[in-house]
N, C-alpha and C positions, 0 to 999 in steps of 0.2 A: 732403477735401471742398471746398475752397476753390481748392488751386491747381490743381487739374484739372477733374473734371466734378461741377459744383455740382449739389447736388438742387434741383427745381425745388419748388414749392409745394405744386402735385398731389400729390409723391412723398412730399414731408413728412404733409402729410396722409393720403395713404393708409396710411404706417407709423403714424402714430398709431391711424389705423382700424383697423390690424391688432395693435394693440399686445400683444393677448395671444399672439398665431402669434410676434413678434420677441421677447417674454421668453423664452417656450419655448427657441427657437432662442440666445438670449444667454443665457438663467441667469441675471438680475441677482440679485445676492444680498439688495437691498432694494427694493421697489417701490415707487416715490413718486409723489404726487398730479402730473396732467399738467398740464403749467403750457407756454406758448409761450417760446421762447429768447429774445424779446424782454422779456417781461414779467419772468423772472428776471434780465437785463440790466439792467432799471430797478431793481426790487427790490436789487439790489447797488449799485448807483451808476457803473455802468459806461457806461452812455448817460444822455444827459438825456431831458424829455420833449419838449424842441423836435428833437432829433436823432432821436427816434423818429417824431415827425409830418411830420419830412422825408421820414425813408425813406418811409413811407406814401404821401408823393404821388408821389415815385420811382416804388414799384411800383406805383402805376395808371396810370401810363404805360409802363412796362415789365413786361407782363404775362409769368409765365414766371420771373421773378428770385423770391426768397425775399425775405423781410426782412434774415434773417442774412447773405446776400451782399451786399445793399442796403449794410448799417451797415459791411460788412468794407471796402467800395469807398470807401465817405465815412471812414473810419479814426475812425467811432467809437468801435468796439470793435477790439479783436483775436483773431487767431486764436484763441488760447489760451482768451481768454473766452469769444468764442464757443460753442467746440465743448465747453467745460468746461460750460454753460449747456444745449447739446443734449443730451450725457451724461445730465445732473440729466433733463430732461423725459423721455427713455427708461429712466430707470433705471440707468443703467450707470455704473462710474466711469470716470473721467478719470484718466489718468498721464501723468508726462513720462518717459519710460525713459530709461536710460542704456545703454551700450554692456556696460556688465556684468551688468545686468540681463537679458540677451537670452541662455537657452539656447540653445548652439551644436547640439545635436540639431533640435530645434525652428526655429533658422532654418533648416537645410539642408533642410525639409521642401519649400521653394519655392526656384525659382532667383533669384538677387540683380536681374534684370532682371523678373522678374513682382513682385517685391516692388514697386519703383521704380514700376513703370506702374502698378497697382493700388493704391496705398499700403495694405498689409497687411501688416504685421508678427507673424510668430509669436515670440513673447516665452518661452514656460515652457508646462510640464505640469503641472496641478494632478489627480493619478492618472490618468483616461484621458482628461482634458479638455486639449485645446489652448487656449492662452489667444494670443488676435490681438490686437493693436492694428491699431485702422481708423481713417482721417482723416473716410470716409464712412460711419458705422454704420447708416445709414438703405436702403443697397443692399444689400437682401435677395437678390439675384441672384448677387451676389460672395460672399455668406455662404453661399449654396448650392455653388457652386465650391469655397470653402474648404474646407467640410467635407467635399464628394467627394474632391478632392483630399486632402486631411490623412487621410480614413480614419477619420474618428472624430469624438466632439463637439468642439462647439468653442464658448469662452464670448468676448465682446466686451467689450475698455475701449478707448476711445477715445483718442486724440492726435492731433498735428497732423502734417499731410506733412511738413512740413520735418524737426521731431525724426525722422522715419521714415527720409527720405532721409539725413539726417546719422550715424544709425546704421549704416545698409547701408554707407554709404561706409567709415566707421571700420573696421566688419566686415570688409568685402571688402578694404581695405588691407591689415589685419592678417593675415590668410588668404593674402594674395600674399605677404607679405615673409614669412613663415614657410615657403611653398612654397619661396620661392627659397632660404633657407636652407639646406631640406632638401635641393633640387637640388644645389647648389654641395656639399655635403657629401658627398653620395652619389654624384654624378655622374662616372663615370671619365673621364679625357683620352681615350681612345682609343677611347670608344662611335663618335665619330664623325670620320673622319682626313681631311685636305686628300691630293688625291692628289698636288697639286705643292706643294712647302712655298713657304710667301715668302722671297723673296730678304732677306739681311742687308742694313741699310743701315746706314752708319756715322754717320751723325747723327741718332742716335736721342732723339726726343722724349719729353717725360713722358708724353702722351697714348699714344705709341705702346708705351710700357712698362707703362701701364695698360692697354690694351688685348691686353698680352700673359703677363697675371698671370693666375696656376692660376686663380680663382675665376671670373672672367669668362670665360676658356676655355672650363669647364666649364658656366656658362651658357650664353652661346652654343652649344654643341655639344648641351645638353638642349633649348634652344628648335629646333632644326633635329631635332633625334632626336622631339623631341615632334610637331611640325607633320607629317611622316611618318607617324608613327603614328597620328594621326587622319585622314588621308587628306586632309589643307589642300592647295590648290594655290595659295595663296598666304600668307605672312608680313605682317605689316602691322608695324612698328615707329613708335609715333605721340608725339614727346612732346607735354606739354600744360604748363600754365605750372607748374605743383606737382606734376605726373602723369607718368609713363611708361605706355603702355597699347599692351600688344600684342594683336591680332588676326591670328584664321585666318581666310580663307575655305574652307567646307567644303561642298561640293554647292552653288557659286554664291551662298552667303550668309555673310556677314562673320560671325566669333562670337569675343566677349572673351575670351582665352585665360588672361592674366593681369597682374596689375599692379603691376610690378617697382619697387623705390624709383627717384626721378626721379635719386636723385647716380649710377646704373649707366648711365643713356643714352649719357654721350660715352665712355664705355670699349666700353660694346659695340658701338656703332658703328665704331669702331676700330678693334677687333676684327674685322670683317666685312670693314671696308676693307682691312687687311692679308690675310684670307683670299682677296679677291677682287684684290689686288696693284694699289687704286686708292691716290690721293694722302689722306693721313690730314691732311694739314696744310691741304687745300682745303677748306674748311666754305661757302666761298658760292657756290658753282657745281653744279648737279647732277652726278650721275657715273655711268655705268653699267660694271659690270663683271658677272663672271661667277665661281663657287664650282666647284668640282668636288671633291666627298666623299664617302668611300667610308661609308656607314650600315650598319653589321652586314654588311659584304661585300656591300654592295648599291651600285653605282655611282649618285651622284644629282647632276644638275647644279642648280646654283641659279641663275638669272639677276636681277641684284642693281641696284636704281636708285636714289640717294639724290636728296632735294629739301629744298633750304633751305625752313625755313619759319620765322613771327614765332618761335617756340618752342624753334627747334633743326632738326638734321637728320631728316627722315622718310626713314625705310628700305623699301622694300617688295621682295620677293624671289619669285621665280615658281620654282616647283619641278617641277622637267622631270626625271618619272620615267617610264623607259620602262615599266614595270608599267603604268601608266595610259593609255598610249597603245597597248599592246598589247593591242586589243580586236579580236575576230574580228567582220565584219560582221554575222554573223547574233545577237551581244549586244549591238547599239545600240540596238535597238529598233525594226527596220523590221518592218512584218507581212507574213504571208506573200508578196503579190501584189507590194507596193512591192517587197521585198527581189529578186526574179526578175528585176521590171522592172530595177530598178539594176545588177544583176549581167551582165542583156543590155547594159545601155548602156556598161558601163567595158567589156566584152571587144568593142566594134564596131574594126575596124581604122584608122579614123579618123573625125577631126568635133571638137565642141569638149564636154566634160561639165562644168557649173556646179553648185558647192554654194556658197548665197548663206544671209545670216544676218548678225546684227551680233555683235562681239567677244564671244567668252567660249562662242559657241553648238554648239561641238564639229565646225566646219567641217575642221580639222586633223585630230583622230581618223578621221573617214571618210573623208577622199582616203589617210589614211597606211593603214586598213584597207582599203580599196579597191586601192591598191597593195602590200597585201601579197599579195591573192588573183590576182594576176599572175605570170603566170613569170618569174621575173628569167634565170633560163638561156640562155632563149629568146630574151627580148624586151630591148632598151639603152631602160631606163627613167632618164631623169633626172630633175631637180627644179632649181629656182631658188627661193630662199625667201630670206627675211628675218626674222629670223634663222632658222637650221637650229635648230631646239630639239632634234629626235629624230633620230636616225641610222639610216639603215634601211641593210639588208646587202644587199639588192638595188638599190638605187638608186645614181647618180652623183651626189650633191647638191653645187650647187654655191650658196655664201654672197653676196647683194648687198652692194655697197660703196660708197654713192652720191659721196662724197668724190672716190673716183679714179676716177670713172665708169663703174663697171661696176653700173651700171643693172638692173632687170627687162628692159629693152626690146634693152639690150646683150648680155645676158647670155645671153639669149632667141636673138638673134640669131646668135651663136659657137656656141651650143649646139645650131641648125639645121643645120651643118656635121660634127657629131660621129655622124652618123647614127641618130638617135634610133629608136625606136618609140614609145613613152610620154615626154610630157612632162608634169612637172605644175610651173604656176607659183605662187607662194604668194598671189598677188593680181593680179588685172586693175586697175592703178591710172589708165592714163592713155591717151590714144587713138592712141601710137604701139606699145605692148605689147598693144592690144589688136588692133589691127591687125595685128601680126606671129603673134599666135596665133592668127587667123583665117586667112590665109595658112597657116601653118603645118600646121591641120587640113583646109585644103584639097588640101595637097599629100601629103597622106597619113600625116600625124600623128594621135595620139591624145592631145588635150590635155586636162587636168586644170585647173583653176583654181578660185579663190573671187573673191565677188563680195559687196559690203555692200547688199543689199538685204532688204526687209520681206518679200516674199514669192515668190513664181518667178516669176508674169507678169512682174510690176516689174523682175526682171533683163534681158529683151530690151530694155525701151523704154529702160535703163539704158547696156546696148551703144549706141544707135540714138544717145542723146543725147551719150554720152563721143566719137562720129566715126566708127561704123563704119557702112556702107550697109546698110539693110537689107536688099537682096539677097545681100550676102554672110554676114549673120548668117541668115538663112535657108538658103542653104547648108550654113551648116557646123555651126550649132548641133543636138546631138542630144538633149539632157535637160538639165534643169535642177533641182536638187533645193533645196527653201527648208527650214532645219530650226529646230530649240529645241531647249533641254536641260532637262528639269523634276525636280524630286524626286522619287522612287520612294518611296512609303509603306512606312514602317518595317516590314521582315517580322516581327518580334519582339512588335510593340506594337499588330499590326493589327486591328481590329476591325470589326465590320460595325454601319451605324448608318443610323436610317431620317432623307432627308433633309427639310429646313422644307416647306412648301408651297409658297414663293414658289423655293426650289430645284426643287423637282419641277416645278413650272411652267417654270421656266428652262428645264429639261432638256429636257423635253416640247417646245419650241421648236425647240430646236437638233436633234430628230428622236430624241432617246433616254428614253424612255420608261421612268423604273425608280422600285419602292418603294425601294428601297435599297440603297447604296452603300460604300463602305469609304475607314477615314480610319486614321491610326495615334494612338492616345493619348498617344504621348508616355513613355520609358523612357531608361534610363542609356545603353543603348548607342545611341540617337540623341539625345542630348544634350537630351532633353523635347522635341522640335522634330516627331517624330512622321513624319520621312522620314529615309531612308539612301539614299544612293547617288543615280545618276540616270541616265535614259535620254531619248532623241532623240524628237520627235514629229516627222512630217515631209510636206512637199509635193510632190509629185514631178511634174512637167510633164514628157514625154516628145513631140517635135515630130513632127508627122504632116502629109502631106500637106496639108491642107485650114488647118492652122497656120502651114504656110511662106508658101503663097498671103497668110493674112491679115498674115504679117509682113512681106511685101515691099511692102503698102502701107501702111507706117509708119501701126500704130494707135495712140490714145491707151490708157496703162495703164486704162483703167476698161471700157473697151468689149473690151480684150484678155481681162482677169481676165473677163469677162463671162462672154465667150465660152467660156474655157478650165472656168468651170464647169456651164455647159450641155453640154459633151462629157465630164463626170465628173470634173474635178480634186478631192480631195480636200483641203480647205483643213488647215491648220497644227491649228484649233481643232475640225475636225471628228475628226480623227487623234486629236487633245488627249482627247476625250469617249470615242472609243473605248477607250482606255486608261485612263480613270475607270471604264467601264461593267465593267473588265477587273479593276478593283481594283490598278492598277498603281501610278494616281496621283490628284489629290485635284481636285476642282474648281476650286479655290482655286488651284493652281500653275498648269492652264489658263490662268486668267485671268489670273494673273501674267505670266505669257512671251509673251501673243498678244493682249496690250491695241493694239497696232497692226499686227496682222496677222489680219483678220478671215476 
């Protein structure tokens, strides 16, 4: 109640006015005569008349704050004293639960993050009734939600937010410890195998020995296996002062996976360094490496990076799984028209085709899928990448090494002497690379590359700002595809719902009037998020004669964007809302990823 969203005076009065309704929901055992919180505190000697008068004076100058909040801010009364008084005014019990008072089955009804966020702790079952502890018993909307989620009657007891957070921390830590012990016991060492075994070192340190011990090997194997099984793209191992947090990035969002004992941190990092052939004695400098493993007969690469932090070395591993990149163009989320136009663009004999968007927006997947559409037997397809994350059978892939002078521009210059038909550049980073790419496209090569811009029209102005002459861009550029990745509505818990009036009005303003749309209510298969998997939303700009003339005059980005819209450009947000209307994703998800691209 006081640690997060405090209840306003109006809410308290409304709750008291509807006391009968609240009592029916809470089912208090004893109905007491209603007294205000401050009167009870005064009667119990927990505050003085002078403190109450002072609090009332402060309240008069700060409308919207209750006397209870002000008394807490003044340190006139403690949070347990105030909540105990509030419980009595509402005819509820006040409890100070311990970890042993919490029924495991009741606790598992809600995710730990939900309990922390809303400060509502399932305690136990009494017959068919769920007893929950709340820090804000006046929040009738939260009570309704809890009842709906639990699918049973609910009775409330009052406790402090501090106690709720303490118990959640104790329970989740215990659960994680048990989970780790079970993993170490049951996990076979050969479930994950290194492709290249680490070389033996004569000067073996104690830390290296710890990193090679069987329990740690099993735990690290489980970590990699579990992340791949859940479809994670990244594994984050983050040391805190007294804890070790392991998180997975799934569908672009980080989820807390487990909290092993903090004492395992050094050994886990050492084991991963051994697997990546890194220096385990160096803990003050960042290191980068690569782990090649076979998980149940499947080859998987992990790109590993360590970073020294105040609490120890943080480690992030990017999972490079060929299954995630082997996606057909038809399955990426293109509309029928956009797919036809894009296939035509990459089928041209020469010119530049750009894919733009921020990091993690699926640009590499789109380019690889496009290259796989080409006939590698008849065409010489070459790529310049930093780093080479996935291997393409039909392409000659070149790795950039800046330290020895093998830059994008140097590699591209050499590549053009190899008689290529199609060249894919990992990224156009500087003026020299951009100019060579343009010249290559004008001399009969098809060049595919990426840029970091928010939308398609701004890619043209970015190339001009980099230093490429507008008339060269006008002649060379064929198409620009801006894209984002959005989470798909989970097909297993997808349900139809009627949006609010505000949402209907917003959709109508966007040109999509609808009385119904879809969302995922949350299930075990989607980790209670309502989303499972991702698809792309796209903004495809194709150059025509009018646009080429416009580019030659070096337009500003706003003018160019306006012209493209007038000529029928479908923006990222518009394409996103089309997918919302088709039940593929939600409005919230579209707004999350298109905030800077309207």
